[in-house]
N, C-alpha and C positions, 0 to 999 in steps of 0.2 A: 505493498498503500503507500508507504513510505517513498520509491521506488516511484510510482506512479505522479503525486502531489510534484516530488523535484521537475519529475519528465513536463510538467503543465505547465509548473514556473517557469522554467527553461523557452519555452516557448512564449511570452507570453516577452514585448517589447519594453524593455530599457529603458531607451532614451524616450524622447518625446520627439513624430514624426512630427516632418518638414512637408508643408505646405507646395503647391505648384504652381509657380508667377508665371505671369503673361505680361510682355514688354512690349508695345506698340510706339515704335517711334516715330513722329514727322519732324525736322530740323531743315532748316532749311537757311545753308550760308554762314553756317559754326558749324567746328569741331567742335562737336559733344560723345563723348560714352559714359556709361549708365550702369550701376552696378548692383541688381534686387535683392533685399535679404528679408527675411523670413524673423522678425528680430521677438517676436512674446504670439501667444494664441489666435490673440487679436489687433494683431499693431502689426505695419511693413515698411517699409521704408525703402528707401532709392538713392542713389548717389548720386549727383549728377557732378560730371567730371567736366572741363573747356578746355580743350587742348591751345584753341585758335587765338588768336588778337584782340578778341574784339569783343567786349561783355553781350552775354544774352541772356534775355527776359522767358521764362520757359513754365509754364501753365503743366501740373503734376493736376491729372485726375486718378484718383482709386477709386478700383469698384469689386464691392462684395460683393455677391447675391445680388437679395433684391430688395438691400438698402442705397438708401443714399449717396450718389458717389463724393467720395471729397475728393473738391478743387482745393491747389495748393498751389499759391507764385510766386514766386524765386527767378530773381536773380544772379546768376553765376557772372564771375568775375572772368577776367582772361588770366590763361591759367592758371586757376583757385578749382577749388569741388565744393560745394552744396550740397550735405545730408536732408533732407523729409521724408516727415515720418507721416499717416494716418492714425489716427486709433478709432474701432469701429465696438459696437455693441454687441458682436453675437460674434460667431470664432469665428475663424476664417477656414472656411474650403476651398478657396483656388484665388489667389490678389487676381484682376486684372490693372495692369496702369500701363494708360494711357500718357507720355512723355510727347511736347511740345515749342521746342524751339527758336524762337527766331534773332539776327542778332536786333543790339541797344542802340 
């Protein structure tokens, strides 16, 4: 009986499962790159890197299913990076991020 209990315990996940993140980007005239993170079960974040010579005005939209999208507007200076986060009311199952940047 102890062996069966041990086998069941070994089958359980020991770490938190990450949720998938889909990012769509619409950048025009700026050199932007990003890295998306699953910060917590109800918080999503993205780091926006500007490798260009001009500052970029970016709009980041976080969507998690039926909840209203969380929209953040940031200015990323030239050769700098900015972290953008959004907290939701319920656990994230799949996070969709839309990144749109224009030169400032």
